[in-house]
C-alpha positions as CSV (number, residue, x, y, z in Angstrom):
1,M,-55.7,97.0,-7.1
2,S,-56.2,93.8,-5.1
3,T,-53.4,92.3,-3.1
4,R,-52.6,88.7,-3.5
5,V,-52.5,86.7,-0.2
6,I,-49.1,85.1,0.4
7,N,-48.9,82.2,2.9
8,T,-45.4,82.8,4.0
9,R,-44.9,85.8,6.3
10,P,-41.3,86.7,5.1
11,Q,-42.6,87.1,1.5
12,A,-45.5,89.3,2.6
13,H,-43.2,91.4,4.6
14,S,-40.8,91.7,1.7
15,Q,-43.6,92.9,-0.7
16,K,-44.9,95.4,1.9
17,T,-41.3,96.8,2.3
18,K,-40.9,97.0,-1.4
19,R,-44.2,98.9,-1.8
20,G,-43.2,101.2,1.0
21,R,-39.8,101.9,-0.5
22,G,-41.4,102.6,-3.9
23,Y,-43.8,105.1,-2.4
24,K,-40.9,106.9,-0.5
25,V,-38.9,107.1,-3.7
26,K,-41.8,108.5,-5.6
27,L,-42.4,111.0,-2.8
28,A,-38.7,112.1,-2.8
29,L,-38.6,112.5,-6.6
30,A,-41.8,114.6,-6.5
31,F,-40.4,116.9,-3.8
32,A,-37.1,117.2,-5.8
33,A,-39.1,118.2,-8.8
34,I,-41.0,121.0,-7.1
35,Y,-37.9,122.1,-5.1
36,L,-35.4,122.3,-8.0
37,V,-37.4,122.5,-11.2
38,Y,-39.8,125.2,-9.9
39,G,-36.7,127.2,-8.7
40,S,-35.2,127.1,-12.2
41,T,-38.4,128.1,-14.1
42,Y,-38.0,131.7,-13.0
43,L,-34.9,132.2,-15.2
44,A,-36.6,130.2,-18.0
45,I,-39.6,132.6,-17.8
46,R,-37.2,135.6,-18.0
47,Y,-35.6,134.2,-21.1
48,S,-38.9,133.3,-22.7
49,V,-40.5,136.8,-22.3
50,E,-37.5,138.5,-23.8
51,T,-38.9,138.0,-27.3
52,I,-42.3,136.3,-26.7
53,P,-45.1,138.3,-25.1
54,P,-45.9,137.2,-21.5
55,L,-49.4,135.9,-21.9
56,V,-48.6,134.2,-25.2
57,T,-45.6,132.5,-23.5
58,A,-47.7,131.2,-20.6
59,G,-50.6,130.2,-22.9
60,I,-48.4,128.2,-25.3
61,R,-46.5,126.5,-22.5
62,L,-49.7,125.3,-20.7
63,L,-51.5,124.4,-23.9
64,V,-48.8,122.0,-25.1
65,A,-48.3,120.5,-21.7
66,G,-52.0,120.1,-21.1
67,C,-52.5,118.4,-24.5
68,I,-49.7,116.0,-23.8
69,L,-51.1,114.9,-20.5
70,F,-54.7,114.9,-21.6
71,V,-54.0,112.6,-24.6
72,W,-52.0,110.4,-22.3
73,A,-54.9,110.2,-19.8
74,W,-57.4,109.6,-22.6
75,T,-55.5,106.7,-24.0
76,N,-55.5,105.2,-20.4
77,G,-59.3,105.3,-20.4
78,F,-60.1,108.7,-18.8
79,R,-63.2,110.5,-20.0
80,P,-63.9,114.0,-18.6
81,R,-67.3,115.0,-17.1
82,R,-68.9,118.4,-16.9
83,D,-67.9,118.9,-13.3
84,H,-64.3,118.1,-14.2
85,W,-64.3,121.0,-16.7
86,I,-65.9,123.4,-14.2
87,A,-63.3,122.5,-11.5
88,G,-60.5,122.7,-14.0
89,S,-61.6,126.1,-15.0
90,I,-61.6,127.4,-11.4
91,V,-58.2,126.0,-10.7
92,G,-56.9,127.2,-14.2
93,A,-58.1,130.7,-13.5
94,L,-56.4,130.9,-10.1
95,F,-53.2,129.1,-10.8
96,F,-52.6,130.1,-14.4
97,L,-54.7,133.0,-15.8
98,I,-54.1,135.2,-12.7
99,S,-51.0,133.8,-11.0
100,H,-48.9,132.8,-14.1
101,G,-50.2,135.7,-16.2
102,L,-49.2,138.2,-13.6
103,L,-45.8,136.5,-12.9
104,Y,-44.8,136.3,-16.6
105,W,-45.8,140.0,-17.1
106,A,-43.9,141.1,-14.0
107,E,-40.7,139.4,-15.1
108,K,-40.4,141.9,-17.9
109,T,-39.2,144.3,-15.2
110,V,-38.5,142.2,-12.1
111,T,-35.4,139.9,-11.8
112,S,-36.0,136.2,-11.6
113,G,-34.5,135.9,-8.2
114,V,-36.6,138.7,-6.7
115,A,-39.7,137.2,-8.3
116,A,-39.0,133.8,-6.7
117,L,-38.5,135.5,-3.4
118,V,-41.8,137.3,-3.4
119,I,-43.6,134.1,-4.6
120,A,-42.1,132.5,-1.5
121,T,-44.8,134.3,0.5
122,E,-47.2,131.6,-0.7
123,P,-47.4,129.7,2.7
124,M,-48.3,133.0,4.4
125,F,-51.3,133.5,2.2
126,I,-52.3,129.8,2.5
127,L,-52.4,130.3,6.2
128,I,-54.3,133.6,6.1
129,L,-56.9,132.4,3.6
130,G,-57.3,129.1,5.4
131,W,-57.7,130.9,8.7
132,V,-60.3,133.3,7.2
133,A,-62.2,130.3,5.8
134,G,-62.2,128.7,9.2
135,Q,-60.0,125.8,7.9
136,K,-56.8,126.6,9.9
137,K,-55.9,127.6,13.4
138,M,-53.6,130.5,14.1
139,S,-50.9,129.9,16.7
140,W,-48.5,132.5,18.2
141,L,-45.7,131.0,16.1
142,S,-47.8,131.4,12.9
143,A,-48.6,135.0,13.8
144,L,-45.0,135.7,14.4
145,G,-44.1,134.1,11.1
146,L,-46.6,136.3,9.3
147,G,-45.1,139.4,10.9
148,V,-41.6,138.4,9.9
149,G,-42.8,137.6,6.4
150,V,-44.4,141.0,6.0
151,L,-41.0,142.5,7.1
152,G,-39.3,140.4,4.4
153,V,-41.7,141.6,1.7
154,G,-41.1,145.2,2.9
155,L,-37.4,144.8,2.5
156,V,-37.8,143.6,-1.1
157,T,-40.3,146.3,-2.2
158,R,-38.9,149.3,-0.3
159,P,-36.0,150.0,-2.7
160,Q,-38.3,149.8,-5.7
161,L,-40.3,152.8,-4.3
162,A,-37.4,155.0,-5.2
163,T,-36.9,153.5,-8.7
164,T,-39.2,153.2,-11.7
165,N,-43.0,152.8,-11.4
166,S,-42.9,149.7,-13.7
167,Q,-40.6,147.8,-11.3
168,F,-42.9,148.6,-8.3
169,M,-45.9,147.5,-10.3
170,G,-44.1,144.3,-11.3
171,L,-43.5,143.5,-7.6
172,A,-47.1,144.2,-6.8
173,A,-48.1,141.9,-9.6
174,V,-45.9,139.1,-8.3
175,L,-47.4,139.5,-4.8
176,L,-50.9,139.2,-6.2
177,A,-49.8,136.2,-8.2
178,S,-48.7,134.6,-4.9
179,V,-52.1,135.3,-3.3
180,S,-54.0,133.8,-6.3
181,W,-51.9,130.6,-6.2
182,A,-52.5,130.3,-2.5
183,A,-56.2,130.7,-3.0
184,G,-56.0,127.8,-5.6
185,V,-54.2,125.6,-3.1
186,V,-56.8,126.3,-0.4
187,I,-59.8,125.6,-2.6
188,L,-58.3,122.7,-4.6
189,P,-59.2,119.8,-2.3
190,R,-62.9,120.9,-2.3
191,L,-63.2,120.7,-6.1
192,P,-64.3,117.6,-8.1
193,L,-61.2,117.2,-10.2
194,P,-60.5,113.8,-11.7
195,S,-59.0,111.2,-9.4
196,D,-56.6,110.1,-12.3
197,D,-53.2,111.8,-11.7
198,L,-52.6,112.7,-15.3
199,A,-56.1,114.1,-15.9
200,R,-56.1,116.0,-12.6
201,T,-53.0,117.9,-13.9
202,A,-54.1,118.2,-17.5
203,M,-57.5,119.8,-17.1
204,P,-56.4,122.9,-15.1
205,L,-53.5,123.3,-17.6
206,L,-55.9,123.1,-20.6
207,C,-58.5,125.5,-19.1
208,G,-55.8,127.9,-17.9
209,S,-54.1,127.9,-21.3
210,V,-57.3,128.7,-23.2
211,M,-58.1,131.6,-20.8
212,L,-54.6,133.0,-21.2
213,L,-54.6,132.8,-25.0
214,I,-58.1,134.4,-25.2
215,T,-56.8,137.2,-22.9
216,A,-53.6,137.5,-25.1
217,G,-55.9,137.9,-28.1
218,L,-58.1,140.5,-26.5
219,S,-55.1,142.5,-25.2
220,G,-53.4,142.5,-28.6
221,E,-50.5,140.4,-27.6
222,I,-51.0,137.7,-30.2
223,Q,-51.3,140.3,-33.0
224,A,-48.2,142.1,-31.7
225,T,-46.1,138.9,-31.6
226,Y,-43.2,138.9,-34.1
227,W,-42.8,135.2,-34.7
228,S,-39.8,135.6,-36.9
229,A,-38.0,137.6,-34.3
230,I,-38.3,135.0,-31.5
231,S,-34.8,134.1,-30.3
232,L,-33.4,130.7,-29.8
233,R,-33.0,131.4,-26.1
234,S,-36.7,132.3,-25.7
235,L,-37.6,129.1,-27.6
236,L,-35.4,127.0,-25.3
237,G,-36.8,128.7,-22.3
238,L,-40.4,128.0,-23.5
239,G,-39.5,124.3,-24.2
240,Y,-38.0,123.9,-20.7
241,L,-41.1,125.5,-19.1
242,T,-43.4,123.2,-21.0
243,I,-41.7,119.9,-20.4
244,F,-40.1,120.3,-17.0
245,G,-42.1,123.2,-15.5
246,S,-45.6,121.9,-16.5
247,V,-45.5,118.2,-17.4
248,V,-43.0,117.1,-14.8
249,A,-43.2,119.6,-11.9
250,F,-46.9,120.5,-11.9
251,T,-47.8,116.8,-12.2
252,A,-45.6,116.2,-9.1
253,Y,-47.2,119.2,-7.4
254,T,-50.8,118.1,-7.9
255,W,-50.0,114.6,-6.8
256,L,-48.2,115.8,-3.6
257,L,-51.3,117.9,-2.7
258,Q,-53.2,114.6,-2.5
259,Q,-50.6,113.0,-0.3
260,C,-49.4,115.7,2.1
261,S,-50.5,118.9,3.9
262,P,-50.7,121.9,1.6
263,T,-48.4,123.8,3.9
264,L,-45.9,121.0,3.7
265,V,-46.1,120.9,-0.1
266,S,-45.6,124.7,-0.1
267,T,-42.2,124.2,1.6
268,H,-40.8,124.2,-1.9
269,T,-40.6,127.9,-1.3
270,Y,-37.7,127.2,1.1
271,V,-35.5,126.2,-1.9
272,N,-37.0,127.9,-5.0
273,P,-35.7,131.4,-4.2
274,M,-32.2,130.1,-3.5
275,V,-32.2,128.2,-6.8
276,A,-33.6,131.2,-8.7
277,V,-31.2,133.7,-7.2
278,F,-28.2,131.5,-7.9
279,L,-29.2,130.8,-11.5
280,G,-30.0,134.4,-12.1
281,W,-26.6,135.4,-10.8
282,L,-24.8,132.7,-12.7
283,F,-26.5,132.9,-16.1
284,A,-28.2,136.3,-16.3
285,S,-25.8,138.5,-14.2
286,E,-28.6,139.5,-11.9
287,R,-27.2,141.5,-9.0
288,T,-28.1,140.6,-5.4
289,G,-28.0,143.5,-3.0
290,A,-28.0,143.4,0.8
291,H,-31.7,144.1,0.9
292,V,-32.4,140.9,-1.1
293,L,-30.2,138.8,1.2
294,L,-31.9,140.2,4.3
295,A,-35.4,139.7,2.7
296,S,-34.4,136.1,1.9
297,V,-33.5,135.5,5.5
298,A,-36.7,137.1,6.8
299,I,-39.1,135.3,4.4
300,L,-37.4,131.9,4.9
301,T,-37.5,132.4,8.7
302,A,-41.2,133.2,8.3
303,I,-41.8,129.9,6.5
304,V,-40.0,128.0,9.2
305,L,-42.1,129.7,11.9
306,L,-45.3,129.0,9.9
307,Q,-44.3,125.3,9.6
308,H,-43.6,124.9,13.3
309,G,-46.8,126.7,14.1
310,E,-48.8,124.2,12.1
311,N,-46.9,121.3,13.5
312,N,-47.6,122.5,17.1
313,I,-51.3,122.7,16.3
314,A,-51.3,119.2,14.7
315,S,-49.5,117.7,17.7
316,S,-52.0,119.3,20.1
317,G,-54.8,117.4,18.5
318,T,-56.3,120.1,16.4
319,P,-57.4,118.6,13.0
320,R,-55.3,119.7,10.0
321,S,-57.1,121.9,7.5
322,L,-58.3,120.7,4.1
323,G,-58.9,117.2,5.3
324,V,-55.3,116.2,5.3
């Protein structure tokens, strides 16, 4: 958009200030969405998968949200290209088919608070994958953060070793979901996704939803779905995930990845576990043992160390990874 030249300096300064304030407000609202809304989606997932199979739940959620955003982008003049669909398929596979598919399946046996806590390892995996790809530097603070993070994950998973096999498999699935999401964050800036914010969000959602629903059909989940037995609580959870989790929060997330460092954006993991644990305790009577509290402290400390490690590298003149 071209900027009109104003002769009077006070007016120009006023317009510049206004634009700056508008951007800061947009930035603040976007971070609020990924901090608070993402934290609440874990309980909504638990409610949804009570009477709707996991892959069906995820597929319907993403399909509806993706269609809403795609139609919106289309009416604004967007037309997808072949490379957009290819990029959308790659991101959709990492973010949704693998990450969401595993997370939804795991929440059949893992509490929403513990699931959010394990997903909080995302910044650790972003750093590791970026370092392996030669896109990130590893400082001693970052290495210490990784060590503390591993300790935190161990505190969460150790009690499950003495319980049922399904609970341990659920935790392993959540951990793999975190790795897959981190891989998507690392590769995202290198993919030719649309520059339009709505389309950039819509295409991975659509591609991921199709993959999930195909997988649900092949695995027998669709055939085993008892549509008449779906509870109101599951429907409300699915509706919340669709509108707030996908349309609102994921749009904010993809926009923030274009504005800020991926590690900064991933700081939503500071808040998400606390929100999820609180809501799980308040509405689902999920018990929080001492090992969960200790793991929370360890993992959040790890995120702080990782963030400080990246800041130290940036201040020393080392270029940030991923071109931001």
